[in-house]
N, C-alpha and C positions, 0 to 999 in steps of 0.2 A: 521856561523855555526848554529845559530838558524833558519835562513831561510831554510837551507838545511833540517833540521829536520822537519820543518813544511811542506815543499814541499813533503818530503817523506811520511808524514802522509796523505796528500791529494792524492798522487798517489796510495798508498795502499788502501785508502777508495774508490777511483774510481774503481780500479780493483775488490775489494770485492763486491761493489754494482752491477757492471756489471755482475759478475759471478752469484750472488744470483738471480738477476732479470732474467737473461737469463735462468737459471735453472728452476725458478718457472714459468716464463711466456714465452717470446720468444725473439728473437734477436732484433726485431724492438723496443720493449718496453725497452730493455736494452740500445740500442743506444739513444733513446729519453731521458732516465734518465741520460745517460752520457752527452748529450748535455745540459740538465738542470743544472747539476752540474758545467759544464764549464761556462755557462752563469751566474749563481749565483756567481761563483768565480770572474769572470772578472768585473761584474757590482758592486759587493760588495766591491772589492778592490778599484775600482775607487771612489765610494761614501765615503767609510771610509777614503781614502787618502785625498779627498777633504775636509772633515770635520776636520781631524787632522792637516792639513796645517794651519788652523786658530789658533790652540792652542799650537802646538809643533814646535820647531825649527828643522831645518834639522839634527842637531847633535843629537837630541833626548836625551837619558839618558846616553849616553856613546858610546864608539867605537863599541861595538857589539850589542847595542840596540838603533839604530838610528830610525828616524821617519818611514822609510820603514819597519823595523822589528816590530815596535810597531803596524803599520797598519796591517801587516801580522798576528801578534799574535791576534789582536782584531778581524780580519776577521775569523780566525780559531775558535775562541771562539763563535762568533755569528753563524757561520755555524754549529758548534757542536750542539748547542741547536736546531737550525732549523731542521737539519737532524735527530736528535734524535726523534723529533716529526714526521717528514715526513716519515721516513723509519722505524718507530717502528715495523710494522708487519714483517719486514725481520730480526729483531733481537731477536724476542721472539721464544723460543723453548718450546714445551710442553714436560713434563716429562711423560714417559710411565711407568705404574706400572704393 
């Protein structure tokens, strides 16, 4: 259930960024950013999984929070801080008086 929630967050984020960049720039830039997000997701999951295999058993911390879920949660946290910095111009809105 945790994995479904985290995957939904990723999908919503991808759609949101694609829409914002396509609206602000063009389709090519939006597709390149989509590709960047997918590459960071796959490479990040592989690296974090590789590191956590050393420290955590496959059972993890319980039935619903196994090693894969811990990896996915850690990946989402790392991506959050990276994307917050990288896509910060798309999240700021100016208040008009």
